[in-house]
C-alpha positions as a Python dict, from the first residue, in 0.01 Angstrom:
ca = {
    (1, 'M'): (0, 0, 0),
    (2, 'T'): (-35, -143, -347),
    (3, 'K'): (-119, 203, -485),
    (4, 'A'): (213, 335, -363),
    (5, 'F'): (421, 99, -582),
    (6, 'P'): (346, 274, -919),
    (7, 'S'): (428, 610, -762),
    (8, 'I'): (760, 482, -624),
    (9, 'A'): (836, 315, -955),
    (10, 'R'): (768, 639, -1142),
    (11, 'R'): (991, 832, -903),
    (12, 'L'): (1271, 578, -942),
    (13, 'K'): (1227, 590, -1318),
    (14, 'N'): (1244, 971, -1316),
    (15, 'I'): (1553, 966, -1096),
    (16, 'G'): (1712, 713, -1330),
    (17, 'I'): (1637, 930, -1633),
    (18, 'K'): (1783, 1235, -1458),
    (19, 'L'): (2098, 1044, -1362),
    (20, 'L'): (2130, 914, -1719),
    (21, 'K'): (2092, 1265, -1858),
    (22, 'M'): (2343, 1400, -1607),
    (23, 'G'): (2587, 1122, -1695),
    (24, 'T'): (2543, 1193, -2065),
    (25, 'F'): (2594, 1565, -2001),
    (26, 'L'): (2912, 1501, -1800),
    (27, 'I'): (3047, 1262, -2062),
    (28, 'T'): (2972, 1514, -2337),
    (29, 'R'): (3141, 1794, -2143),
    (30, 'F'): (3441, 1569, -2080),
    (31, 'I'): (3473, 1487, -2450),
    (32, 'E'): (3432, 1852, -2543),
    (33, 'N'): (3698, 1960, -2294),
    (34, 'W'): (3930, 1684, -2406),
    (35, 'K'): (3895, 1796, -2766),
    (36, 'R'): (3923, 2158, -2672),
    (37, 'Y'): (4225, 2137, -2446),
    (38, 'F'): (4414, 1835, -2560),
    (39, 'L'): (4317, 1830, -2926),
    (40, 'G'): (4421, 1478, -3005),
    (41, 'D'): (4557, 1180, -2821),
    (42, 'T'): (4879, 1166, -2624),
    (43, 'V'): (5065, 842, -2565),
    (44, 'D'): (5178, 843, -2204),
    (45, 'V'): (5549, 873, -2263),
    (46, 'R'): (5646, 1135, -2007),
    (47, 'P'): (5953, 1015, -1814),
    (48, 'S'): (6023, 1107, -1458),
    (49, 'P'): (6148, 1466, -1410),
    (50, 'S'): (6500, 1344, -1333),
    (51, 'N'): (6529, 1212, -1689),
    (52, 'D'): (6387, 1524, -1854),
    (53, 'I'): (6709, 1669, -1993),
    (54, 'R'): (6655, 2007, -2159),
    (55, 'P'): (6897, 2049, -2449),
    (56, 'F'): (7079, 2333, -2610),
    (57, 'L'): (6905, 2344, -2945),
    (58, 'G'): (7132, 2296, -3247),
    (59, 'G'): (6904, 2421, -3526),
    (60, 'P'): (6706, 2569, -3680),
    (61, 'V'): (6650, 2288, -3929),
    (62, 'L'): (6374, 2184, -4168),
    (63, 'S'): (6251, 1852, -4299),
    (64, 'L'): (6030, 1854, -4610),
    (65, 'G'): (5868, 1519, -4687),
    (66, 'G'): (5729, 1436, -5030),
    (67, 'G'): (5430, 1237, -4906),
    (68, 'G'): (5358, 866, -4916),
    (69, 'P'): (5542, 649, -4663),
    (70, 'D'): (5744, 866, -4426),
    (71, 'V'): (6122, 863, -4428),
    (72, 'D'): (6181, 774, -4064),
    (73, 'D'): (6552, 849, -4092),
    (74, 'A'): (6470, 1204, -4201),
    (75, 'I'): (6266, 1268, -3887),
    (76, 'Q'): (6547, 1116, -3681),
    (77, 'W'): (6798, 1344, -3860),
    (78, 'M'): (6593, 1649, -3760),
    (79, 'I'): (6576, 1533, -3398),
    (80, 'N'): (6952, 1468, -3393),
    (81, 'Q'): (7032, 1809, -3541),
    (82, 'V'): (6821, 1984, -3281),
    (83, 'R'): (6973, 1796, -2989),
    (84, 'G'): (7328, 1851, -3114),
    (85, 'S'): (7431, 1515, -3259),
    (86, 'S'): (7327, 1153, -3288),
    (87, 'N'): (7534, 1073, -2979),
    (88, 'S'): (7406, 1353, -2758),
    (89, 'N'): (7253, 1273, -2420),
    (90, 'S'): (7000, 1552, -2471),
    (91, 'K'): (6638, 1467, -2536),
    (92, 'V'): (6379, 1675, -2717),
    (93, 'N'): (6004, 1726, -2698),
    (94, 'V'): (5810, 1678, -3022),
    (95, 'V'): (5465, 1809, -3112),
    (96, 'V'): (5276, 1680, -3417),
    (97, 'I'): (5010, 1912, -3556),
    (98, 'R'): (4720, 1830, -3789),
    (99, 'T'): (4360, 1937, -3857),
    (100, 'S'): (4216, 1584, -3852),
    (101, 'G'): (4327, 1227, -3797),
    (102, 'N'): (4473, 1042, -3503),
    (103, 'H'): (4790, 992, -3300),
    (104, 'D'): (4963, 747, -3536),
    (105, 'Y'): (5288, 948, -3528),
    (106, 'N'): (5325, 929, -3151),
    (107, 'R'): (5464, 579, -3113),
    (108, 'L'): (5673, 607, -3430),
    (109, 'I'): (5848, 923, -3310),
    (110, 'Y'): (5873, 822, -2946),
    (111, 'A'): (6063, 509, -3051),
    (112, 'M'): (6334, 728, -3206),
    (113, 'K'): (6657, 806, -3029),
    (114, 'G'): (6666, 1118, -2817),
    (115, 'V'): (6292, 1178, -2780),
    (116, 'N'): (6169, 1280, -2438),
    (117, 'F'): (5805, 1343, -2515),
    (118, 'V'): (5573, 1345, -2818),
    (119, 'E'): (5218, 1474, -2842),
    (120, 'T'): (4972, 1509, -3130),
    (121, 'L'): (4748, 1816, -3142),
    (122, 'V'): (4444, 1813, -3369),
    (123, 'V'): (4385, 2184, -3431),
    (124, 'S'): (4084, 2211, -3659),
    (125, 'S'): (3970, 2572, -3624),
    (126, 'R'): (4105, 2924, -3580),
    (127, 'E'): (3945, 2933, -3236),
    (128, 'E'): (4152, 2633, -3131),
    (129, 'A'): (4465, 2772, -3298),
    (130, 'N'): (4431, 3081, -3079),
    (131, 'K'): (4392, 2889, -2752),
    (132, 'S'): (4658, 2979, -2498),
    (133, 'E'): (4690, 2610, -2411),
    (134, 'I'): (4783, 2527, -2769),
    (135, 'F'): (5024, 2820, -2785),
    (136, 'E'): (5207, 2700, -2473),
    (137, 'K'): (5223, 2338, -2584),
    (138, 'V'): (5376, 2429, -2920),
    (139, 'R'): (5603, 2705, -2787),
    (140, 'N'): (5756, 2465, -2537),
    (141, 'A'): (5833, 2202, -2803),
    (142, 'D'): (6177, 2154, -2955),
    (143, 'V'): (6054, 1993, -3276),
    (144, 'V'): (5725, 2053, -3460),
    (145, 'F'): (5601, 1817, -3731),
    (146, 'F'): (5303, 1884, -3959),
    (147, 'A'): (5119, 1575, -4080),
    (148, 'G'): (4991, 1551, -4436),
    (149, 'G'): (4645, 1677, -4517),
    (150, 'D'): (4492, 1977, -4692),
    (151, 'Q'): (4711, 2288, -4716),
    (152, 'C'): (4407, 2508, -4771),
    (153, 'Q'): (4263, 2397, -4436),
    (154, 'Y'): (4601, 2447, -4271),
    (155, 'I'): (4624, 2804, -4398),
    (156, 'R'): (4263, 2894, -4321),
    (157, 'N'): (4282, 2754, -3970),
    (158, 'W'): (4638, 2843, -3866),
    (159, 'K'): (4766, 3150, -4052),
    (160, 'D'): (4785, 3466, -3837),
    (161, 'T'): (4707, 3278, -3516),
    (162, 'K'): (4887, 3210, -3191),
    (163, 'L'): (4972, 2866, -3327),
    (164, 'E'): (5168, 3022, -3614),
    (165, 'T'): (5352, 3246, -3367),
    (166, 'A'): (5439, 2949, -3148),
    (167, 'V'): (5579, 2747, -3441),
    (168, 'K'): (5794, 3044, -3545),
    (169, 'S'): (5930, 3066, -3189),
    (170, 'V'): (6041, 2702, -3206),
    (171, 'Y'): (6236, 2773, -3525),
    (172, 'L'): (6389, 3094, -3390),
    (173, 'K'): (6517, 2926, -3073),
    (174, 'G'): (6701, 2665, -3280),
    (175, 'G'): (6441, 2394, -3302),
    (176, 'G'): (6322, 2183, -3592),
    (177, 'V'): (6014, 2217, -3812),
    (178, 'G'): (5913, 1936, -4043),
    (179, 'G'): (5619, 1815, -4240),
    (180, 'T'): (5508, 1584, -4516),
    (181, 'S'): (5289, 1645, -4823),
    (182, 'A'): (5070, 1948, -4740),
    (183, 'G'): (5266, 1980, -4416),
    (184, 'A'): (5580, 2038, -4623),
    (185, 'M'): (5417, 2264, -4883),
    (186, 'I'): (5314, 2522, -4623),
    (187, 'Q'): (5680, 2573, -4527),
    (188, 'S'): (5779, 2753, -4848),
    (189, 'D'): (5792, 3127, -4904),
    (190, 'C'): (5511, 3104, -5158),
    (191, 'V'): (5247, 2838, -5093),
    (192, 'Y'): (5020, 2687, -5356),
    (193, 'D'): (4718, 2682, -5126),
    (194, 'A'): (4470, 2480, -5341),
    (195, 'C'): (4186, 2691, -5200),
    (196, 'A'): (4036, 2771, -5541),
    (197, 'S'): (4069, 2428, -5700),
    (198, 'S'): (3847, 2124, -5685),
    (199, 'E'): (3893, 1849, -5431),
    (200, 'K'): (4123, 1675, -5678),
    (201, 'G'): (4342, 1984, -5712),
    (202, 'I'): (4523, 2131, -6009),
    (203, 'E'): (4765, 1901, -6190),
    (204, 'T'): (5018, 1953, -6469),
    (205, 'R'): (4796, 1945, -6777),
    (206, 'D'): (4543, 2200, -6653),
    (207, 'A'): (4810, 2425, -6504),
    (208, 'L'): (5005, 2445, -6830),
    (209, 'E'): (4690, 2507, -7033),
    (210, 'D'): (4580, 2801, -6817),
    (211, 'P'): (4824, 2932, -6551),
    (212, 'Y'): (4549, 3134, -6380),
    (213, 'R'): (4249, 2905, -6367),
    (214, 'D'): (4179, 2797, -6007),
    (215, 'I'): (4542, 2854, -5905),
    (216, 'T'): (4590, 3069, -5595),
    (217, 'F'): (4878, 3130, -5358),
    (218, 'T'): (4934, 3231, -4998),
    (219, 'Y'): (5225, 3444, -4879),
    (220, 'N'): (5379, 3546, -4548),
    (221, 'F'): (5300, 3230, -4355),
    (222, 'F'): (5621, 3101, -4196),
    (223, 'N'): (5893, 3287, -4393),
    (224, 'W'): (6185, 3060, -4302),
    (225, 'S'): (6516, 3231, -4375),
    (226, 'N'): (6659, 2946, -4582),
    (227, 'L'): (6344, 2913, -4795),
    (228, 'K'): (6322, 3269, -4925),
    (229, 'G'): (6203, 3282, -5284),
    (230, 'T'): (6092, 2917, -5290),
    (231, 'I'): (5779, 2718, -5358),
    (232, 'V'): (5753, 2355, -5244),
    (233, 'D'): (5562, 2078, -5421),
    (234, 'T'): (5525, 1713, -5319),
    (235, 'H'): (5415, 1370, -5454),
    (236, 'F'): (5630, 1482, -5744),
    (237, 'D'): (5740, 1189, -5958),
    (238, 'R'): (5433, 977, -5895),
    (239, 'R'): (5188, 1249, -5997),
    (240, 'E'): (5415, 1397, -6269),
    (241, 'R'): (5395, 1749, -6130),
    (242, 'M'): (5686, 1913, -6313),
    (243, 'G'): (5454, 2114, -6535),
    (244, 'R'): (5254, 2249, -6246),
    (245, 'I'): (5557, 2368, -6049),
    (246, 'M'): (5684, 2532, -6368),
    (247, 'T'): (5350, 2711, -6386),
    (248, 'F'): (5367, 2815, -6021),
    (249, 'I'): (5713, 2963, -6079),
    (250, 'A'): (5604, 3150, -6391),
    (251, 'R'): (5309, 3297, -6203),
    (252, 'Q'): (5528, 3443, -5928),
    (253, 'I'): (5748, 3617, -6184),
    (254, 'K'): (5462, 3735, -6403),
    (255, 'D'): (5264, 3864, -6103),
    (256, 'G'): (5564, 4064, -5982),
    (257, 'V'): (5611, 3866, -5659),
    (258, 'S'): (5975, 3791, -5741),
    (259, 'S'): (6213, 3810, -6035),
    (260, 'S'): (6359, 3468, -5951),
    (261, 'V'): (6185, 3167, -5795),
    (262, 'L'): (6322, 2827, -5695),
    (263, 'G'): (6087, 2532, -5692),
    (264, 'I'): (6166, 2253, -5444),
    (265, 'A'): (5995, 1941, -5572),
    (266, 'V'): (6004, 1630, -5353),
    (267, 'S'): (5919, 1277, -5464),
    (268, 'E'): (5716, 1039, -5249),
    (269, 'S'): (5905, 846, -4981),
    (270, 'T'): (6172, 1116, -5002),
    (271, 'S'): (6269, 1410, -4780),
    (272, 'V'): (6460, 1732, -4834),
    (273, 'L'): (6655, 1819, -4519),
    (274, 'V'): (6774, 2176, -4468),
    (275, 'D'): (7036, 2248, -4203),
    (276, 'K'): (7087, 2584, -4030),
    (277, 'N'): (7336, 2693, -4296),
    (278, 'G'): (7098, 2626, -4586),
    (279, 'L'): (7271, 2306, -4697),
    (280, 'V'): (7024, 2051, -4829),
    (281, 'K'): (7057, 1675, -4808),
    (282, 'V'): (6813, 1449, -4989),
    (283, 'M'): (6713, 1129, -4809),
    (284, 'G'): (6481, 842, -4903),
    (285, 'R'): (6386, 632, -5204),
    (286, 'G'): (6347, 900, -5468),
    (287, 'A'): (6496, 1227, -5587),
    (288, 'A'): (6427, 1595, -5533),
    (289, 'Y'): (6419, 1851, -5812),
    (290, 'F'): (6528, 2213, -5777),
    (291, 'V'): (6365, 2412, -6057),
    (292, 'L'): (6475, 2770, -6119),
    (293, 'G'): (6292, 3035, -6318),
    (294, 'N'): (6481, 3364, -6337),
    (295, 'H'): (6334, 3565, -6622),
    (296, 'Q'): (5996, 3683, -6745),
    (297, 'P'): (5778, 3419, -6915),
    (298, 'E'): (5711, 3470, -7282),
    (299, 'V'): (5340, 3398, -7233),
    (300, 'C'): (5171, 3370, -6892),
    (301, 'E'): (4815, 3497, -6913),
    (302, 'P'): (4465, 3380, -6822),
    (303, 'R'): (4310, 3133, -7068),
    (304, 'K'): (4634, 3098, -7266),
    (305, 'P'): (4882, 2807, -7257),
    (306, 'L'): (5210, 2882, -7081),
    (307, 'T'): (5529, 2955, -7273),
    (308, 'F'): (5845, 2986, -7066),
    (309, 'S'): (6191, 2903, -7192),
    (310, 'N'): (6494, 2755, -7019),
    (311, 'Y'): (6404, 2652, -6669),
    (312, 'K'): (6718, 2531, -6493),
    (313, 'I'): (6662, 2194, -6324),
    (314, 'W'): (6891, 2018, -6078),
    (315, 'K'): (6796, 1657, -6005),
    (316, 'V'): (6935, 1567, -5663),
    (317, 'R'): (6930, 1200, -5576),
    (318, 'S'): (6915, 1045, -5232),
    (319, 'G'): (7239, 1105, -5044),
    (320, 'D'): (7339, 1407, -5253),
    (321, 'T'): (7332, 1774, -5151),
    (322, 'F'): (7225, 2117, -5276),
    (323, 'N'): (7314, 2456, -5130),
    (324, 'L'): (7021, 2696, -5099),
    (325, 'R'): (7236, 2993, -4998),
    (326, 'N'): (7503, 2940, -5262),
    (327, 'R'): (7323, 2774, -5549),
    (328, 'P'): (7542, 2577, -5788),
    (329, 'T'): (7625, 2736, -6121),
    (330, 'S'): (7648, 2404, -6303),
    (331, 'G'): (7502, 2054, -6295),
    (332, 'Y'): (7160, 2156, -6421),
    (333, 'Y'): (6973, 2078, -6741),
    (334, 'L'): (6736, 2307, -6932),
    (335, 'R'): (6371, 2249, -7015),
    (336, 'S'): (6122, 2482, -7180),
    (337, 'V'): (5746, 2504, -7203),
    (338, 'K'): (5604, 2604, -7541),
    (339, 'R'): (5230, 2661, -7579),
    (340, 'G'): (5154, 2445, -7277),
    (341, 'R'): (5387, 2155, -7361),
    (342, 'I'): (5725, 2070, -7208),
    (343, 'D'): (5978, 2030, -7488),
    (344, 'S'): (6126, 1699, -7361),
    (345, 'N'): (6122, 1464, -7062),
    (346, 'P'): (6184, 1691, -6761),
    (347, 'Y'): (6269, 1412, -6518),
}
């Protein structure tokens, strides 16, 4: 009888190990499926079906955030435009998209007026961006918001995928598309993708000294109708990026992409809001700069400092407007770059 105890103990131990392994396997599979199918966390904010009012969408509209603290009123503006007005009874569904991070936007956006449902999707690979589940979640949204991050990762993981197609469908049906920092930069017609630069990225001094070194662009991503011929930059005042957007503009003209390019440069804690008619309103603590280059640069070559005369710059402060479809013919000031140096304070 006493000899049987070790055998029973071993059997129980083996059973315990098997159960532990099975539990670990099931937990791992659950986590994998959660990541695969839900791709982020979702605050449980779904109301009962009787309160799920599907709106007539009043867009398309865009919200381009300059990075830093978000302009909550700008996100609310986008939601209100899509649902028709600030007093509408309609409610919209919002999807936040990012390649990493958490669900910190969920409670912020759900607390806004007129939001029916908000979900964050962490889409960190092309495989995930081509999942039918992701396509359906995004396609059925009324507002899409891209968190800040790395625009190179966004382009590598999302361009030419089902996710891109779904976002375009939201815009085309009259929805809203917004983003901040890198999430705003990917909205422009030409995107500085930062894929060839160091982790720090290219800033003004290096860009002006050599317009071609480690500076690459991506085209044909979203192609929004009101952002044709534009390039967006963010964190603008704080990081003194006027010289780099001047370089980006010169490159497009020199490389034959376009004969005229408009830079949309957004300061931190500031948003550029674009309504369906192409009318811009600036909202937040800072200003936005609209920088136009419309002639060939005098010097824009590899390993040579940039020379480009007479950029037209409109500084648009918070509360003021700018028309993208009918650009103003006055109200600008001129700045030039000569041998890699801006001739006077461009801000």
